[in-house]
C-alpha positions as CSV (number, residue, x, y, z in Angstrom):
1,M,0.0,0.0,0.0
2,A,1.4,3.4,-1.0
3,L,1.7,6.0,1.8
4,R,-0.1,9.3,1.1
5,R,2.1,12.3,1.6
6,R,0.7,15.1,3.7
7,R,0.5,18.2,1.6
8,Y,-0.1,20.8,4.3
9,V,-0.1,20.5,8.1
10,L,-2.2,23.3,9.8
11,G,-1.6,24.0,13.4
12,I,-4.2,25.8,15.5
13,V,-3.1,28.3,18.2
14,K,-4.6,31.1,20.1
15,A,-3.2,34.7,20.0
16,Y,-2.3,34.1,23.6
17,T,-1.5,31.0,25.6
18,T,-3.8,28.9,27.8
19,R,-3.5,25.8,29.8
20,V,-5.9,23.6,31.8
21,G,-4.7,21.6,34.8
22,E,-1.5,21.6,36.8
23,G,2.0,21.8,35.7
24,P,4.6,24.4,34.7
25,F,3.3,27.4,32.7
26,A,6.1,30.0,32.4
27,A,4.0,32.7,30.7
28,E,1.0,32.4,33.1
29,L,-0.6,35.6,34.3
30,F,-2.4,36.2,37.5
31,D,-3.4,39.8,36.9
32,E,-6.6,41.4,35.8
33,W,-6.1,40.5,32.1
34,A,-5.9,36.8,33.0
35,C,-9.3,37.1,34.6
36,I,-10.7,38.9,31.5
37,C,-9.3,36.3,29.1
38,R,-10.6,33.4,31.0
39,P,-14.3,34.0,30.0
40,S,-13.1,34.5,26.4
41,S,-11.6,31.1,26.5
42,R,-14.9,29.7,27.8
43,G,-13.4,29.5,31.3
44,R,-13.1,25.8,32.1
45,G,-11.3,22.9,30.4
46,Q,-13.3,20.5,28.3
47,Y,-11.9,17.4,29.9
48,R,-10.6,18.6,33.2
49,P,-12.3,20.6,35.9
50,G,-10.9,23.9,37.0
51,P,-10.3,27.3,35.5
52,R,-8.4,27.7,32.3
53,R,-5.0,29.3,33.0
54,C,-4.1,32.3,30.7
55,G,-0.9,33.9,29.7
56,W,0.9,35.9,27.0
57,F,1.7,34.2,23.7
58,D,4.5,31.8,24.2
59,A,6.4,31.9,20.9
60,V,9.1,29.5,22.2
61,L,6.5,26.8,22.9
62,V,4.7,27.3,19.6
63,R,7.9,27.4,17.6
64,Q,8.9,24.1,19.2
65,S,5.5,22.6,18.4
66,V,5.8,23.8,14.8
67,A,9.2,22.1,14.4
68,I,8.2,18.8,16.1
69,N,4.9,18.4,14.3
70,G,6.0,19.5,10.8
71,I,3.5,22.4,10.7
72,H,3.5,24.4,7.5
73,G,1.2,27.2,8.8
74,V,-1.1,28.1,11.6
75,A,-4.7,29.2,12.3
76,L,-4.2,32.0,14.8
77,T,-7.5,32.3,16.7
78,K,-9.0,34.8,19.2
79,L,-7.1,37.9,18.1
80,D,-10.0,40.0,19.3
81,V,-9.3,38.9,23.0
82,L,-6.3,41.2,22.8
83,D,-8.4,44.3,21.8
84,G,-8.0,47.2,24.1
85,L,-4.7,46.3,25.7
86,K,-2.2,49.1,25.6
87,T,0.8,46.8,25.7
88,L,1.2,43.2,24.6
89,K,3.9,40.8,25.5
90,I,5.3,37.7,23.7
91,C,7.5,35.2,25.4
92,V,10.7,34.9,23.3
93,G,12.8,32.8,25.7
94,Y,13.2,31.5,29.2
95,K,15.7,32.2,32.0
96,I,16.6,29.2,34.1
97,G,19.0,30.3,36.9
98,D,21.8,32.1,35.1
99,K,21.1,30.5,31.7
100,V,18.9,31.9,28.9
101,V,17.4,29.3,26.5
102,D,15.2,29.6,23.4
103,Y,13.5,26.2,23.8
104,L,11.3,24.5,26.3
105,P,13.5,22.4,28.5
106,A,12.7,18.7,28.6
107,G,13.0,18.3,32.4
108,M,10.2,19.1,34.7
109,R,12.5,20.8,37.2
110,D,13.9,23.2,34.5
111,Q,10.3,23.9,33.2
112,Q,9.2,24.8,36.7
113,A,12.2,27.1,37.2
114,A,11.8,28.8,33.9
115,T,10.9,32.5,33.9
116,P,9.7,34.1,30.7
117,I,11.7,36.6,28.7
118,Y,9.2,39.0,27.1
119,E,9.3,41.2,24.1
120,E,6.8,44.1,24.4
121,M,4.7,45.5,21.6
122,D,2.2,48.3,21.4
123,G,-1.4,47.1,21.6
124,W,-4.5,48.6,20.0
125,S,-7.7,50.2,21.1
126,E,-9.7,49.5,17.9
127,S,-11.8,46.3,17.8
128,T,-10.6,43.6,15.5
129,A,-13.8,41.7,16.0
130,G,-15.6,41.2,12.7
131,A,-12.6,42.0,10.5
132,R,-12.7,39.7,7.4
133,S,-9.7,41.1,5.5
134,F,-6.2,41.7,6.7
135,K,-6.5,45.3,5.4
136,D,-9.3,45.8,7.9
137,L,-7.0,45.4,10.8
138,N,-5.2,48.3,12.5
139,A,-1.4,48.6,12.1
140,N,-0.5,47.3,15.5
141,A,-2.7,44.2,15.1
142,V,-0.9,43.6,11.8
143,K,2.5,44.0,13.4
144,Y,1.5,41.5,16.1
145,V,0.5,38.9,13.6
146,R,3.6,39.4,11.5
147,R,5.9,39.2,14.6
148,V,4.2,36.0,15.7
149,E,4.9,34.5,12.2
150,E,8.6,35.5,12.5
151,L,9.0,34.1,16.0
152,I,7.3,30.7,15.3
153,G,8.8,30.2,11.9
154,A,5.5,29.5,10.2
155,P,3.0,31.7,8.4
156,V,-0.5,32.5,9.7
157,A,-2.8,30.9,7.1
158,L,-6.1,31.7,8.9
159,L,-6.8,34.5,11.3
160,S,-9.9,34.4,13.5
161,T,-11.1,37.8,14.7
162,S,-14.1,36.8,16.8
163,P,-16.1,33.6,17.8
164,E,-18.2,34.0,14.7
165,R,-17.2,31.5,12.0
166,D,-17.4,34.1,9.2
167,D,-15.0,36.4,11.0
168,T,-12.0,34.5,9.7
169,I,-9.4,36.0,7.4
170,L,-7.9,33.6,4.8
171,M,-4.3,34.7,4.7
172,R,-3.1,31.7,2.7
173,D,-5.3,28.9,1.5
174,P,-3.8,25.8,3.3
175,F,-5.8,23.5,0.9
176,Q,-4.2,24.8,-2.3
177,G,-1.3,22.7,-3.6
């Protein structure tokens, strides 16, 4: 039997990072924004009880996932959750003791000791909700998306700007050869 070659692997990732359950989460936030983002993430895990933990976009973790899984492009969802924030942060590395690394360490002890290294960007006050074209986004939202692409090493193929199915920007058709 001949093996079928995968043409395009699409990863799906939020414009920020969430986690359900226990364990290390270097980019986790405990401030007011984390409380705001939780309802936007539907609050609780689907398979585990307890609140969804929220944090800034972890480009290190996503870049590693892109490489390990052979991802060609991503669907970046929930951009609208970042609307109204004056400053955005992206985790670009971790500090573990005196060492700086640009990968997620394999060991649990190092993961627990990791503190995020952030790059800050200007946020935006305009709503991205309902945008259906990249040109409908404000300049800072565009810069954020482009910076995410650079940091994860993969293009954004689809960009979701609200929970509505139609509010999705097709940046690159992942199903075209």
